[in-house]
C-alpha positions as CSV (number, residue, x, y, z in Angstrom):
1,S,-18.2,-3.9,-4.9
2,L,-15.3,-3.1,-7.2
3,Q,-16.3,-4.6,-10.5
4,G,-17.8,-2.7,-13.4
5,A,-18.6,1.0,-13.5
6,G,-18.7,2.7,-10.1
7,T,-17.6,1.4,-6.7
8,N,-19.8,0.3,-3.8
9,E,-18.0,2.3,-1.0
10,K,-20.6,1.1,1.5
11,V,-19.5,-2.5,1.2
12,L,-15.8,-1.6,1.3
13,T,-16.3,0.4,4.4
14,E,-18.4,-2.3,6.2
15,I,-15.9,-5.1,5.5
16,L,-12.6,-3.4,6.0
17,A,-13.7,-1.5,9.2
18,S,-15.1,-4.6,10.9
19,R,-12.7,-7.4,10.1
20,T,-9.7,-8.4,12.2
21,P,-6.2,-8.1,10.8
22,A,-6.0,-11.9,10.4
23,E,-9.4,-11.9,8.5
24,V,-8.2,-9.1,6.2
25,Q,-5.0,-11.0,5.4
26,N,-7.1,-14.1,4.5
27,I,-9.5,-12.0,2.4
28,K,-6.5,-10.6,0.4
29,Q,-5.1,-14.1,-0.2
30,V,-8.4,-15.5,-1.3
31,Y,-9.1,-12.5,-3.5
32,L,-5.8,-13.0,-5.3
33,K,-6.5,-16.7,-5.8
34,E,-10.1,-16.2,-7.0
35,Y,-9.7,-13.1,-9.2
36,E,-6.0,-13.2,-10.0
37,A,-5.7,-9.6,-8.9
38,N,-4.1,-7.7,-6.0
39,L,-6.9,-6.3,-3.8
40,E,-4.9,-3.3,-2.7
41,D,-4.1,-2.4,-6.4
42,K,-7.8,-2.8,-7.2
43,I,-8.9,-0.6,-4.4
44,T,-6.2,2.0,-5.2
45,G,-7.4,2.1,-8.8
46,E,-11.1,2.5,-7.8
47,T,-10.9,5.1,-4.9
48,S,-9.1,8.3,-4.2
49,G,-8.0,10.8,-1.5
50,H,-8.0,10.2,2.2
51,F,-10.8,7.6,1.8
52,Q,-8.4,5.5,-0.3
53,R,-5.5,6.1,2.1
54,L,-7.5,4.8,5.1
55,L,-8.8,1.8,3.1
56,V,-5.1,0.9,2.2
57,V,-4.0,1.3,5.9
58,L,-6.8,-1.1,6.9
59,L,-5.9,-3.5,4.1
60,Q,-2.3,-3.6,5.2
61,A,-3.7,-5.1,8.5
62,N,-0.9,-3.7,10.6
63,R,-3.0,-2.9,13.6
64,D,-1.0,-3.3,16.8
65,P,-1.8,-6.5,18.7
66,D,-3.8,-6.1,21.9
67,G,-1.6,-6.0,25.0
68,G,-0.9,-3.8,28.0
69,V,-2.1,-0.2,27.5
70,D,0.5,2.6,28.0
71,E,-1.4,5.5,29.5
72,R,1.3,8.0,28.4
73,L,0.8,7.0,24.8
74,V,-3.0,7.1,25.3
75,E,-2.7,10.7,26.4
76,Q,-0.4,11.5,23.5
77,D,-2.7,10.1,20.9
78,A,-5.7,11.8,22.4
79,Q,-3.9,15.1,22.3
80,V,-2.7,14.6,18.7
81,L,-6.3,13.9,17.6
82,F,-7.6,17.0,19.5
83,R,-4.9,19.2,17.8
84,A,-5.6,17.6,14.4
85,G,-9.3,18.3,14.5
86,E,-11.0,20.6,17.0
87,L,-7.9,22.8,17.6
88,K,-6.9,23.2,14.0
89,W,-8.3,25.4,11.2
90,G,-9.1,22.6,8.8
91,T,-8.4,19.0,9.7
92,D,-5.2,16.9,9.6
93,E,-6.9,13.8,8.3
94,E,-3.6,11.9,8.1
95,K,-3.3,11.9,11.9
96,F,-6.8,10.4,12.2
97,I,-6.0,7.8,9.6
98,T,-2.7,6.7,11.2
99,I,-4.0,6.5,14.8
100,L,-7.4,4.9,14.0
101,G,-6.0,2.6,11.4
102,T,-3.0,1.2,13.3
103,R,-3.4,1.3,17.1
104,S,-4.7,-1.7,19.1
105,V,-8.3,-2.0,20.0
106,S,-7.8,-1.7,23.7
107,H,-5.5,1.3,23.3
108,L,-8.0,3.1,21.1
109,R,-10.9,2.5,23.6
110,R,-8.8,4.3,26.2
111,V,-7.9,7.0,23.7
112,F,-11.6,7.6,23.0
113,D,-12.2,8.0,26.8
114,K,-9.3,10.3,27.2
115,Y,-10.3,12.3,24.1
116,M,-13.7,12.9,25.7
117,T,-12.0,14.1,28.9
118,I,-9.7,16.5,27.0
119,S,-12.1,17.9,24.5
120,G,-15.6,17.5,26.0
121,F,-16.6,15.8,22.8
122,Q,-17.0,12.1,21.8
123,I,-14.6,11.3,19.0
124,E,-17.6,10.6,16.7
125,E,-18.8,14.2,17.1
126,T,-15.5,15.5,16.1
127,I,-15.3,13.2,13.0
128,D,-18.8,14.3,12.1
129,R,-17.8,18.0,12.2
130,E,-14.3,17.8,10.8
131,T,-14.7,15.3,7.9
132,S,-17.3,14.5,5.2
133,G,-18.3,12.0,2.5
134,D,-16.9,8.5,2.3
135,L,-13.9,9.3,4.6
136,E,-16.3,10.4,7.4
137,K,-18.4,7.2,7.0
138,L,-15.3,5.0,7.1
139,L,-13.8,6.8,10.1
140,L,-17.1,6.5,12.0
141,A,-17.3,2.8,11.0
142,V,-13.8,2.2,12.3
143,V,-14.6,3.9,15.6
144,K,-17.9,2.0,16.0
145,C,-16.1,-1.3,15.4
146,I,-13.4,-0.4,17.9
147,R,-16.1,0.2,20.5
148,S,-18.1,-2.9,19.6
149,V,-18.4,-4.9,16.4
150,P,-21.8,-6.4,17.3
151,A,-23.2,-2.9,18.1
152,Y,-21.9,-1.7,14.7
153,F,-23.7,-4.6,12.9
154,A,-26.8,-4.1,15.0
155,E,-26.9,-0.5,13.7
156,T,-26.2,-1.6,10.2
157,L,-29.1,-4.1,10.3
158,Y,-31.4,-1.5,11.8
159,D,-30.5,1.0,9.1
160,S,-31.1,-1.6,6.4
161,M,-34.7,-2.0,7.5
162,K,-35.8,1.4,9.0
163,G,-38.1,3.7,7.1
164,A,-39.7,2.9,3.7
165,G,-38.1,0.1,1.8
166,T,-35.4,-2.4,2.8
167,D,-31.8,-2.5,1.8
168,D,-32.0,-6.3,1.0
169,D,-28.3,-6.6,-0.1
170,T,-27.1,-5.3,3.3
171,L,-29.6,-7.3,5.3
172,I,-28.7,-10.5,3.5
173,R,-24.9,-9.8,3.6
174,V,-24.8,-9.1,7.3
175,M,-27.2,-11.9,8.4
176,V,-25.3,-14.5,6.4
177,S,-21.8,-13.3,7.1
178,R,-22.3,-13.0,10.9
179,S,-24.6,-15.9,11.4
180,E,-21.9,-18.2,12.8
181,I,-19.7,-15.5,14.3
182,D,-21.5,-13.1,16.6
183,L,-25.2,-13.0,15.7
184,L,-26.3,-13.7,19.3
185,D,-24.2,-10.6,20.4
186,I,-25.7,-8.6,17.5
187,R,-29.2,-9.6,18.6
188,Q,-28.5,-8.4,22.2
189,E,-27.1,-5.1,21.0
190,F,-30.1,-4.7,18.7
191,R,-32.6,-5.2,21.5
192,K,-30.6,-2.9,23.8
193,N,-30.2,0.0,21.4
194,F,-33.4,-0.1,19.4
195,A,-36.1,-1.1,21.9
196,K,-37.2,-4.0,19.7
197,S,-35.8,-7.3,18.7
198,L,-34.0,-8.1,15.4
199,H,-36.5,-11.0,15.0
200,Q,-39.5,-8.5,15.3
201,M,-38.0,-6.1,12.8
202,I,-37.3,-8.8,10.2
203,Q,-40.8,-10.2,10.8
204,K,-42.3,-6.8,10.1
205,D,-40.1,-5.8,7.2
206,T,-39.9,-8.9,5.0
207,S,-42.3,-11.6,3.7
208,G,-42.6,-15.1,2.3
209,D,-39.8,-17.6,2.2
210,Y,-37.3,-14.8,2.3
211,R,-38.7,-13.9,5.8
212,K,-38.6,-17.5,6.9
213,A,-35.0,-17.9,5.9
214,L,-33.9,-14.7,7.6
215,L,-35.8,-15.7,10.8
216,L,-34.1,-19.1,10.8
217,L,-30.7,-17.4,10.5
218,C,-31.7,-15.0,13.3
219,G,-32.4,-18.0,15.5
220,G,-34.9,-16.6,17.9
221,D,-36.6,-13.6,19.4
222,D,-35.2,-11.6,22.3
223,E,-38.4,-10.4,23.9
């Protein structure tokens, strides 16, 4: 995603938004060993602006560990996000980056609920209105993964196959990389959210040995 001319922001977004801090640390170590380069330096050289800033925050893998949730801090973060977006002329992207990039998963889930209560909007609606481009896509991916990593990958798989043509790179990457992690959960979310099974959609959208291999990875239908 980083080699050669241009950068594949979609792949950077998908991987850094969805992996745990421990996985990110391992990725950085293996990247250094395999390519004799520092991943953070490489990403800094290939990206810019607030998009780069959030990627670096996620790469640093300093998300708070899950533990007890302090409702006072939940309220505080929800208010900060509200003031940084909906209540502000322009957007204070740095506040979104810091809170979404470093707070624990259980804390952020409560922040999203509180944000809805305070503002009347889902946090995704605010991000959609207040940001754009690669930063918007990355913020939305982080929020979706905080809510549910399997649901995020179910949507990623659906998007890779919907409409005309198939995004084979994404389909292969997700099916292979999640096959021994959470593919059963992804299948459940897929069935729940898209009124068809992942198995059916692969069956309809691919062919030949490629289809057979994907269906074997999928492991079964959910009808």
